[in-house]
C-alpha positions as CSV (number, residue, x, y, z in Angstrom):
1,M,0.0,0.0,0.0
2,T,1.3,3.4,-0.9
3,W,0.4,6.5,1.1
4,D,-0.1,9.5,-1.2
5,L,-1.3,12.0,1.4
6,G,0.7,15.2,0.9
7,P,1.2,18.0,3.3
8,Q,-1.8,20.0,2.1
9,G,-4.1,17.0,2.5
10,L,-2.7,16.2,5.9
11,G,-3.1,19.8,7.0
12,L,-6.7,19.9,5.7
13,L,-7.5,16.6,7.6
14,L,-6.1,18.0,10.8
15,L,-8.0,21.3,10.3
16,M,-11.2,19.3,9.8
17,A,-10.5,17.2,12.9
18,V,-9.9,20.2,15.1
19,G,-13.1,21.8,13.7
20,F,-15.1,18.7,14.5
21,G,-13.6,18.6,18.0
22,V,-14.5,22.2,18.6
23,V,-18.1,21.8,17.4
24,A,-18.4,18.6,19.5
25,R,-17.1,20.4,22.5
26,L,-19.5,23.3,22.1
27,L,-22.5,21.0,21.5
28,A,-21.7,18.6,24.4
29,R,-19.9,20.9,26.7
30,T,-20.9,19.1,29.9
31,T,-19.8,15.6,28.9
32,L,-16.9,16.5,26.6
33,S,-15.1,18.8,29.0
34,H,-11.8,18.3,30.6
35,G,-10.0,17.4,27.5
36,R,-12.2,14.6,26.4
37,W,-13.0,16.6,23.2
38,I,-9.4,16.0,22.2
39,A,-10.3,12.3,21.9
40,A,-12.9,13.3,19.4
41,V,-10.2,15.2,17.4
42,V,-7.9,12.1,17.5
43,V,-10.8,9.8,16.4
44,Y,-11.7,12.1,13.5
45,A,-8.2,12.4,12.3
46,A,-7.6,8.6,12.6
47,S,-10.9,7.7,10.9
48,G,-10.2,10.3,8.2
49,L,-6.8,8.9,7.6
50,F,-8.2,5.4,7.4
51,V,-11.0,6.3,5.1
52,S,-8.8,8.3,2.7
53,E,-5.7,6.1,2.6
54,V,-7.0,2.5,3.4
55,W,-10.7,2.4,2.4
56,F,-10.4,4.6,-0.7
57,G,-6.7,4.3,-1.1
58,W,-7.1,2.4,-4.3
59,A,-8.9,5.2,-6.1
60,T,-7.2,7.7,-8.4
61,K,-7.7,11.4,-8.6
62,E,-10.1,10.8,-11.5
63,D,-12.2,8.4,-9.4
64,L,-12.6,10.6,-6.4
65,Q,-13.3,14.3,-6.8
66,P,-12.4,16.5,-5.0
67,N,-9.1,15.1,-4.1
68,V,-6.9,17.6,-2.1
69,D,-3.3,16.5,-2.2
70,G,-4.2,12.8,-1.8
71,L,-7.0,13.4,0.7
72,S,-10.4,12.0,-0.5
73,F,-12.2,15.0,0.8
74,D,-15.9,14.1,0.3
75,E,-15.4,10.6,1.6
76,V,-13.5,11.8,4.7
77,L,-16.1,14.5,5.3
78,L,-19.0,12.0,5.2
79,L,-17.5,8.8,6.7
80,G,-15.1,10.5,9.1
81,T,-17.9,12.6,10.5
82,L,-20.2,9.7,10.9
83,L,-17.6,7.5,12.6
84,S,-16.6,10.4,14.9
85,V,-20.3,11.3,15.7
86,A,-20.8,7.6,16.7
87,F,-17.7,7.8,18.9
88,V,-18.9,11.0,20.7
89,V,-22.4,9.6,21.2
90,A,-20.9,6.4,22.6
91,L,-18.6,8.4,24.9
92,R,-21.6,10.5,26.1
93,L,-23.7,7.4,26.8
94,A,-20.7,5.8,28.6
95,L,-20.2,8.8,30.8
96,R,-23.8,9.2,31.6
97,S,-24.3,5.5,32.5
98,G,-21.3,5.6,34.8
99,A,-19.3,3.1,32.7
100,L,-16.5,5.7,32.6
101,P,-15.4,7.9,35.5
102,A,-16.6,11.5,35.2
103,R,-14.9,14.3,36.9
104,R,-17.3,16.6,38.8
105,H,-17.0,20.4,38.5
106,G,-13.3,20.3,37.7
107,R,-12.5,18.9,41.1
108,H,-10.7,15.6,41.3
109,L,-9.1,13.6,44.0
110,R,-5.5,14.3,44.8
111,H,-3.6,11.6,46.7
112,H,-0.6,12.9,48.7
113,G,0.6,9.5,49.8
114,R,-2.0,9.0,52.5
115,H,-5.5,7.7,52.4
116,P,-8.4,9.2,54.3
């Protein structure tokens, strides 16, 4: 497999991932606080890279339009967003159900070598 994602395509993918993370953070501010929105950015970037370079890596520029420096833009926008939205929804459900620990109001336990 050859990776043909150039610097412009990678930059656009990272910009799309950060944009998704910011929107996800604003829409779900109570459950995606404390840096968890960064996980949404990483998932978007990873899924976008997978979609562009693995899933549609066989396609040529003529097959997929628009193709921005090796990035299959439309496919990443559609499938990367769907996969990332599914991740954010699953994360919110896990946090609300108590399956994952949630920090309350920015306070967290600090252990100084002794237990109460």
